[in-house]
N, C-alpha and C positions, 0 to 999 in steps of 0.2 A: 504494500500500500504506500503510495507516495503522498506525503502530507504537505509537500511544498507546492505552492502555486507559482506560476511563472514570475509574478512580481516579487517573490521571495528570493529568487535567484540573484546571486551577487556576481558581478563581472570581476573576475580575477585576472587582470592583465599581467603581462610579463614584468612590469615594474613594481608590482605589489611586493611588500616585505612580508613574505610568508612565514618568517621566523618570529619577528617581533610584533607585527600587527596584521595578522591575516584578515583580509576584508570580510570573510564569512563569519568571523568572531564578533562582528559589530552589528549584525542584523538585529533589529529591535531597539537600536539606539544606545545600548550599553555594551561595553566590552565584556565578554563572557567571564574573564578572570575576575573582573571587578564585581560582577554579580555573585560569583561563587564566594569570594572573600566576604561579601556582605551577608551571605546566607549561612555560611559554615562557621562553626566555632573555630577559634584560632588553631586549636590542635588538629581538627579535621582538615582545615585549609593547608596546614603544613604537611599533613599526610598526603593530601591531593598533589601538592607540588613535588614531594619526594617520589611518589608513585609515578608521576608523569616523567620525571627525570630518568627513573629506572626503565620505564617503558621505551623511551627514545634511545637510551644507551643499549638496551638489550636487542633491539631490532635493527639498529643502524647498519650493520653489515649484511643484512638480509633483504635490503630494499635497494632501489635504484640510485639513491643519493645519500650515502652515509654522512657526508659532511653536513647536510641540512639537518639530519637527525641529531648529530653531535651539537650543532648550534641550538636546536630546540631544547635538548637536555640541559645545555649550559644556561639557557634562558630561565628554565624552571629552577635550576640550582641558584642562579643569581637572585631570583624572586624569593626563594626560600631563605637565603642569607639576609635579604632586605627586610623580611617580615620578622626576623629574629628567631631565637631559640625557644626553649621551654618558657611557659608562663611563669612569672614570678609568684612565689607562694607566700 
């Protein structure tokens, strides 16, 4: 079942920054990462970032563009460092 309508489709041209700001992550007026950070607990959000970094690292050499997956993993690791470590108790 296809839930997208033609107006939902995002044009991703060759100049789009698919690592740092993929156009399809902004559909609906908010960047997906910002929505997730607002909705998840800090601990859950850090787990999400950690899991995505692992995902991109583990599959990088099994896809057509390993460099892009390494850059995506690095993006998630940088975001993880930026949001900080454990909550202070």
